N, C-alpha and C positions, 0 to 999 in steps of 0.2 A: 244195303237196300237194293232190291231188284229194280224198283222204279220209284221215281218221285212223282207225286200227284200234282197236277196243275190245279191252281185255284185254292180257295179256302175250304174249310170243312163244309161238306154238302148240306145245304139247308133249303135253298130255293129251287124251283123248277129249273132255272138256268144253271145252277150249280150241278144238279143231278144230270142234266143233259151233257154238261161239259165233262163230267167224270165218265159217263158211258162212252162219250165220243172218244175220250183218250184211250180207253181200253179197246175200242173198235179199230183203232189204228195199229194195234199190235199185230204184226204179220203172223205170229204163231197162233193167235186166237182166230184170225181170219182163216188160216189153213185148217184149223180144227173144225170150224163151222163148215168149211167146204168139203171136208172128208166124210162127214156123217150127219144124219139128222139128229136133232137135239130135242129132248123133253126137259123143260126147265121149271124149277120152283125156286123161290127166294128163301133166304133166312134173314137174320137180323141186319147185317151190314149193308144190305141194299137200301136201308133207311137209316138206322142208328143202332148202337150197341144195345142188345138185350131188351128191345122194346117188346111189349106185350099188349096186344089189342090196341086200345087207344091210350095206353099208359107208357110214357117214356121211362128210361132208366133213371133219369134225374128230372125233377119238375121243369116243365117247359110249356108256357102258355101258348106258344106258337106250334106245338106239336101236331095238332090236326092238319094245319096247312102244310107242314113239312111232310107228314105222312102222305097226304094227297099228291104232293109234288113228286115224291119218290116213286109212288106206284104208277103215276102217269109216265114218268121217264122210263121206268122198267118196261111198261107195256110198249112204248114206242121203240125200244131198242132190242127187245128179246123176241125169239121166234114163238109167238103165241097166236092163237086163233082169236077171232073177233069176240068170242064169248068171254074172253078175259079182259075186255076193255075196261079201263078204270072208270068208275062212276061213283059220285058222292063220297069220295075219299076212300073207296075200297075197290077190290076187284075179286072176281070169282076165279081163283087159281086152282083149287082142287078139282081133279077130273080123273077119268079112267081112260086108258089107252090100251086097246087090245092088239096083240100081235098074233092073229089067228087064234087057234086053240092052244098054242104053246105057252103064251105068257100074257098076263094082264098086269099093267103098271097102274098102281093106285098112287097118283101124284097128290101128296098131302100138303096142307098149309098149316104149319104149327105156330104162326105168328099173329095173324089177324084176329083170331077168336079166343086166344088163350087168356086164362086168369093171370093176374100179376104173379111174378115168381114168389115162391115161399121163402122163408128163412131170411127175409131181407135181401134176397138175391146174393147171398154171401157164398162164394165158392168154398168148397170143403167145409160146409156147415151141415147141421141137422136140426130138425124141429118137427113137432107133431103136425104142424100145418100141412106138410106135404102129403099126408095121408088122408086129408079131407076128401070125402067122396064127391063133393060138389065142385072141386077144382077141375078145370078142363084145359087141355092143350089144343083140342080140335074144335071145341064148340059143339053144341047139341046137334045142329043140323049136319055138320060134317061127320061127326061120330056115327050118327044114324046111317048116313050115306055109305060110310066105310063098312059097317057091320052088315048092311043090306048087300053090299057088293060081295062080301065073304059068303053070305048065305046062298047067293045065286051063282057062285063061281063055277065055271066050266073049264077053266084053264089048267094046264099042267103045273104052271108056276104062277103064284101071286106075289108080285114084287111091290113092296111099299117103299116108294121113293120119297124120302122125308128128310128133315133137317138136323135133328139133334139126337144125341146118343140115346138109344132105346133100352138096351140092356142095363141092368143095375151096374153101377161102377163105384165101388168103395174106394174113396180117395185118401183115407187115413189108415196108416199102418198100425197094427196092434189093436188093442181093445177100443180105441176111440172110433167115432163114427163121423163121416164127412162125405158129402155128395155134391154134385153140381145141380142146384135147384133150377137152373135154366133148362136142363134136360128132362127126360121122362122121369128121372128120379124125383123131380119136384111135383109130379102128377101121378102118384103111385096107383090110385084107384082107377084112373082112366087107362093106364097101361094094363092093369089087370083085365079090364073089360075088353081091350083089344086082343090080348093074348087068349082070353076065353073065346072071343069071336073067331080067332084062327083055329083053335083046337076043336071047337064044337060046331064047325060049319063044313061046307063043301070044299074048303081049301085043302088042296092036296099037298102043296109045298109052299110054305110061307117064308119069304126072304126079305129082310129089312135092309134097304140101301140108305146109307147115312153119310153126312159130311160133317161140317161145323168145327171139329176139334183139331184140324190141321195135322193129323197123323193117321197112319194105317192101324186099324184094329180089326179083329175078327172074334165073334162071340157066338155062343149058343144060348138061345132063349128057352128057359124052363117054364113049365106050367105054373109053378110058384117060384118067381124069380129069386126070392130070398132063401130057397131051399135047394142046395146043389144036387140033392138026390131025387128031386122030382123029375118027371118025364120031360124030355126035350120036345118043344113044340115048333120052333122056328130057328132061323139063324140070322145073324146080323153081320153085314160087311160094311165097314167104315172106310171111306177113301180119304187119303191125305190131301193136303193142299198142293196146288201146282207150284206156287212160289212162296206163299206166306210162311214166315218162319225161317227163311234163309236156307242154307245148305242142309241143316239138320244133322241127324246122327242116327246110327242104327238103333240105339236105345237111349233111355234117359234114366238117371239114378232114381228120380222120384217115382217113375213108373215101375221100375224093378222092385222098389220097396213095397208096392201095393199089389203086385201080381199074386202073391200068396193069398190075399184077401178075396181074390176074384177068380175062382177055379174055372168059371165058365168062359173066361177070356183065353182065346187060343193063340192070339198073335198080336204083336205090337211092333211098329217101326216109326221112327221119327224122321224118316227121309221124305223128301218131296216126290211127287209122281202122280199116279192115277191107279184106278182099279179097273181091270178088264174082266168082264164076266162073259163066258161062253155058255149059252143055254141050249140044251138039246132035250128031247123027251126023256132021256135016261138020267141026265145029271146036269148040274150047274157047276162049271169050273171057274173058280175065282183066282186070278193072277194079280198079285200085288206088285205093281211095277214101280220102280224107284230109279232115281238118278243120284249120282254122288255129289252134284253141285248144281246150283241154279244162279249163282252170282256172276257167272260168265257163260257165254254160249258154248255149245258143242258137247254137252254131257252125254255119255252113252246111257241108254236105258236098259235095265235088266229086270228079270222077274225075281224078286227077293224071296217070295214064298207063294205057294199055290195050295189051294184046298179044293176038294170035291164034295159037293152036296148031292148024294144019290137021290133018285126019285123015291119019295115016301120015307126018307130017313133024314130027319132034321138035325143032322150032325155035320161037323166039319172034319173031313177025313183027309 
């Protein structure tokens, strides 16, 4: 374990404040915040595992109060503007940040407005429910806001900073089918609407920036995600965790077994680290940075893989 957490499982406002305070005393985190500006969005574990809207993963009559407490503590401790202030158990976290004419960051919230996970939220499962066109990850207002932003884009690069794996990911080897219904694979129709919004709008270069899965991945997004021969529309860069998962490994046997099922996946690493993207008018260069260990200090950082996304060419080269 890289760290032991102080206090019990976070449930109350005092608990969430304590947990944030513990992380804020980490000198490496303090140095990271001092080194660069941050744009932040949360995923599930800022509150509880795999929550969806006002629905917890397991039944909990106290969940509304727990959600309100988690969002309040998040606002108090993270670099957010006053517009994100928590109110009535929720907060407006999705927003757009422009970096001149070079890049627009679409900061998404895929937790507060989502439909409950399909397939009973069983990892490596499959069901017809995940194709229901009424299912949503973004909610109607945020989806409309995102598509309107695509239609009006004047940036060279449109970057979707969001939480869960966007590209399809077949998790079962062979003829069986299995996905992660907590990711966009559980909300297929809405993913199709977002892909269409990128392809049929003013977006010049669409890149999805993702976290959640505690490993490095790189993928190409096709116009029809289930058809590997359809035209590429965007790319996805998934960053690993900084410490979660321990030292890790260069690869994993379970992932090697499914890579033939996912020809659009271009890279995987189970090491800890971070993703560094250098954006210019002509290209986006993605460097997957890794360290050999995190269970003790002093690890050297190296670039394990690099990809270039050229202007107007949604491919990983």
